[in-house]
N, C-alpha and C positions, 0 to 999 in steps of 0.2 A: 535836703536838695544834692549834697554829696552823693548819696545813695542813687537818686535819680541819675545822676553825671555819670557814677557806676556803672548804673545799669546800661545808657545809652552807647558806653564804649564796649562794654562787655557784648552788648548786642551788634557792633558793630565787629569783634573780633572773628566773632562768630559767623559773620557774612562773610567777612575774609578769607576766613577757612574753608569757607562752602565754593569759594570763587578762587582757592589757591589755583599758580600757575600748571599744575599737573590737571588740573580738568577746565581750567578755561586758558591755554598757553597764549592766546592773543592780549591778553589781559595784562600779562605777565609785568608790564616796564608800569603803568598805572598802578597794578597791585600791589610793586615795591615801594614804589612813591608815596600810595596811602599807607601804609603799615609804617612806615618812618618820617611821615610827616610829623612836623617840629608840634603840629597842634595834636597829635594823637599821641603817639610812642612815649614822651615825657608822662605823661598822662598819666598813660596806664602803667608807668614803671615806678611813679611817686606816689608817695601816698597810700592809704587804703590799706595800709597791713597788707603790702605786695599781695593782693589779691589778684593784679593785673598780669602779675609776671608768667602764671600758665599758660595765660591766651598769648601774649608775645613769644615764648617760648614756642609752643605748637604753631607758631605761624612763622615761625625759623624756620623750622623742622619741616616745613611745606615745602619754606624754599630751599632746601638744604637736599632733599629729596627728589625735587625736580631738577635739580643743575646736577647731580650725583652721576646718572648715565655718561653726563657731557664732560663732566670733569674726570670722570675714571678713566677715558678714554682719551683724554685731551683732545677731545673735539670741539674747540674754542672758534666757531666761527662768529661774524661777524656782534651779530645778536647776542648770542649767549656770553663774548667775551662783554661787552656792555655791563649785562645783565649778573658776570663776576664781580666785573670794575665795580659797580651800584653796590651788590652784598659787603665788598669789602670796607668800602664806606661806609653804610651801615654797622658793621663791625666794630669800626675803629670811631665811629661816636656811640658805641656802647662801651668801649675796652673806656674813655674819657670820662665818661658822664655816669656810667651806668656799671661800673667793671663787678660788683658785688651779684648782678644777674648773670654776667658769664662765668665768674668765681663758682655759682651755687649750680649752675646745668652745663658746666663743661662734659659732663661724663653722656649726657645725652646728648650734647652735640657732636661731640667726636665719633659716635657709634654711626651717623649719617652723614657725615664727611669723609669723602676717602681715603687713603693714605699718599695719595697722590699731590693733594691740596696741603702741601705744607704751608705757607703762610699764611693763609686762611686757618688752618689750626693754630698756629703760633700764635695769632692774635687772641685766639680764647685764652689760651692755655697763657697768655702774659699776664691776663687780669690779677689784681691783688686787690683785696680791700684798701679802699681810700685810709683808713685811718691807721695804717699800717705804713712803715715807710723801711723800704727794702735796702739793707747793707751791699755796699759796691762788692759783687763777686771774688775780684780780683784783689781785694786788699789781703796785703800780705798778712799771713798766719791766722785767716781768719777764723773763730771759734764757733762753727756751724751749731755743735751741740749745748752752748750756752747761750744760746738766742732763746729770749724767751718764748717768740711766736711757735719753736719747732716743738715744743712739747702739746703744742694747740691743735686739735684736729679740724680739716676744716669742712665747713655744711655744704653738705649735698644735697639738693632738692629733687634729684632724679632717683630713681626705685632701681638701684645698683646690683640687686639680684634677680629682676625682672626677668633675663633669660635665660638664666639658671632654672627659674620655677617654671618656666614655661618647655622647660625640655628634661623637666623632672631630674635634674641632677642635684639641687642645692642640697638632699638631705643624703648623696654621698659625700656629698663634699664637707656638710658639717660631720658626718661619721666618722670621715677620714682625719677632720682637722682634730677631732674630739680623742680620737683612740690612738691614732697613729700604728694603725692595725698591721704587723710584720706579715707579709704575702697576700696581702690584699690585692685584689685585681682592678681596685679604683685605677693604679697609676698607670697600668699596663694596657687601660681601655680608653684612659683618657684622651690622646691622641682622636682614635676612632670618633668620640662622639664630637668631637671639634668639628666633624666633616660634612659636610651639605651633602645632599641626594643630589645624583648628577643632573637633573632639573632644575634644581633651587643653584646649583655651582654654576649653571650656564646661563641662567638671570640674574645672578649676582658676581657674575665677573672673577670667584677667587672659588678656590675647592673651598675654604673654611668660613665657619659660623663666625662673623666678625663681632659683632654685640656680643655673642656669647664667650668668646675670648675676652674681649673686654670687661664683662660683666666678671668673671672666672677668676681674672687677675684684680680685680681692682677686691672684689668681695673677699678673697683671700688674705691679700693686704691688708684689708680692714680687720679681721677675724685674730689675725697676726698681732697686731698691734694692740688691739682689748687686750689678748693675754701677754703680751709684755706689760702694759703697763699695770692689769691686775698681781702681775707676779714681781714688779722689780719696786724697790723702794723708790719715794717720791726724791729722794736725794742724788740717788742712783742716775747716772749721765745715760743719756739714749742710747749713745754710742756703745755702751756698755749692755744694754739690755740688748740693742740688736745683734751684738754679738755672742751673747748667752742663746740667742734663740735662733741663731744658723745652724744649728743641728736639727730644727723643728719640721713640724707638717708643712707647714707651709713653703719652707725652701723644697722640701723633697719634690711637693707639687712642682714648684718653680725648676728645679734641675730637670726631672724628666722631662718637661715640656719642652726645654733650650734643647735637649740632646736627644728625644723621640722625633720632633717634628722635621718637615723639610725645608727646604730654603724661605719656602713659599711661608707655611705655616709660623716658622721660628721671625720670619721678619715682622708680621700681623703679631705676635706675642710679644715681641721688643718693643714695639711701635705703644702696645697697652700701657707696659710697664713707662715707655718715654710722657704718655701723657697724662700723668700721675707728678712728673717734674715741674710743680709750679711755685708758687710763693712759699714762703717758710711755714712750715707745717709738718705733722706728723708724716701723713702720706710722703709728701717728696723727700724728707728724710732715710723714711723706709725704702721708696724706690729707688733711691741714688743708692744708698746701701746695697739692695737685690741687682741692682744692675751692674755696680762694680764688681759685689761678689763672683758673680755670673762669668764677669770677664776676668777675673782673677784664678779662679778655680778650673775654668775652662782647659784642655790640654787638647782643643782642635780650634785653629787658628783661622778656622770659618764663622765657625763661631764669634770668637776675638774680632774680626776684621766685620760680621755681620751687628756687632753690638757698636761700633765705631761708627760705621755707615748710617745708622738709625741716629745717634748724636749729630753726628757731622751734616748730612743734611738738612735738619731743621735751625743748622746754626750759618749756611753759607745762602739763606737766603735771606731777604730784605728785614731789618729789623721792625716787631721787637720781638726779643727771644725770651722764652721762660728762663726767670731765675733759678728756678731747680735744673734746669738744661744746662745754663751756663756753669753752674757750681761742679753739676757731674763731671763735665767736660774740662775743667782745669784740675780738678782733682787726677782726673784718669790721664791727664798728658802732664801732670808734675810730680805726682808721687812716683818715686823707682820703685815701689812693689809692683808697680803694674808694667813695668818694660816696657812702657808703649813704644817710645822712639828703636827698639830693636826688632823689634815686627817686620815680617818682610813684605806685610803688603801697605804698608807706610811707602816701601822702596821700589815695589813694583813698576812706575814710572816716573820720568824727573816733572809732567805736570802738577801728576798726584801728590808726590813729595813735596811740592813747592804749594798746592793747596793746603796742606795740612800745615805746614811753615805759616803761612799766612793769616790761616784762622787761630793760631797756636798765638803769633805775635797779637792779635787783636783780644786775646785772652787774657794776655800778660806775660807772654816773652815764650820761645820758641823751647829754650832748654828745662832739663830736669833739674830737680833742686834736691838738696840731701833732706828736706825736712818735710814733712805734706803741709801744702796750705791749705787744705782744709782739713784739720783737725777730727777723728774719731768718727772716722766711715766705717772701716772694716778693722777689727782689731787685728794685732800679729798674732795674736791666739787661735785667731780663727783659720788660718791659713795652714 
């Protein structure tokens, strides 16, 4: 009986996919109502060993792909605005009732949501497993590296290296991570490989292959974490492990990108990192370290300003805000190591300064403190 019900549900999912908004735009509102209906969506996402999850993931990607051109250009006419609001409501239902689904497919969804859709992306990145209790990010002297969850890697159902394989880059990335060959052309050619052809750029609205950047960043980070876990004793803190790896091949790649990319490419690269700042896990810990390390090590204030922008624009929209995002921003503004409040871009205009102070207060106070509020991110030995 259950098998027959699943067959019917998946047949409906295939029919909905065939009738997706890109193919039948006039059916979009009814289509969204049908795929999110209370007698359909919960049945697809509960039971049956999560067999319905890939179908719902595909339908949401269909929806995001239809809306992407409108959202990218901020052309929200009345019909698209209604569709956007409906989409946010569906995502909020998923966040409340099926957060694991959003957790496991976050990478796929972030690939098809344009960078300008900050709140939509925040909803997805704020999801965390229902079995987990998040520590308050503003807790004084919160020991991040002592959290049990921080040593566990998140489950990701998306094929992280798909874009790397499609562009025949995976073997080159693996080779560099393995050998870190000096004088290799891999790093010097990296920026060029991330660029789209003129025709593709015109269609995509950006000069860069965004899914490829997302794939490269997460794949390199995952390989780095695996190497860390293999090299360091279990008892050693994650922070110590990270500082040991701060001179490794993965950091070579990230530092090359932050310096070589232009403003547009750097923004997309930093967004790819920020997309991994989620609930407590190894990815959140590692990429928070990377972002703070790039801020501390950069001798160009334009880079530090852009890192701040990527974090801030995700914090000034309505809640929810991802836990890892809050943790990283609090560390940045409160740890004297980063000298955040003395940066010139903080004081470039009175309204900007007031904005920073307002966000800072909501995160636990504008004044720097003597000790790091979040211990164990970048050790002193790595500077």
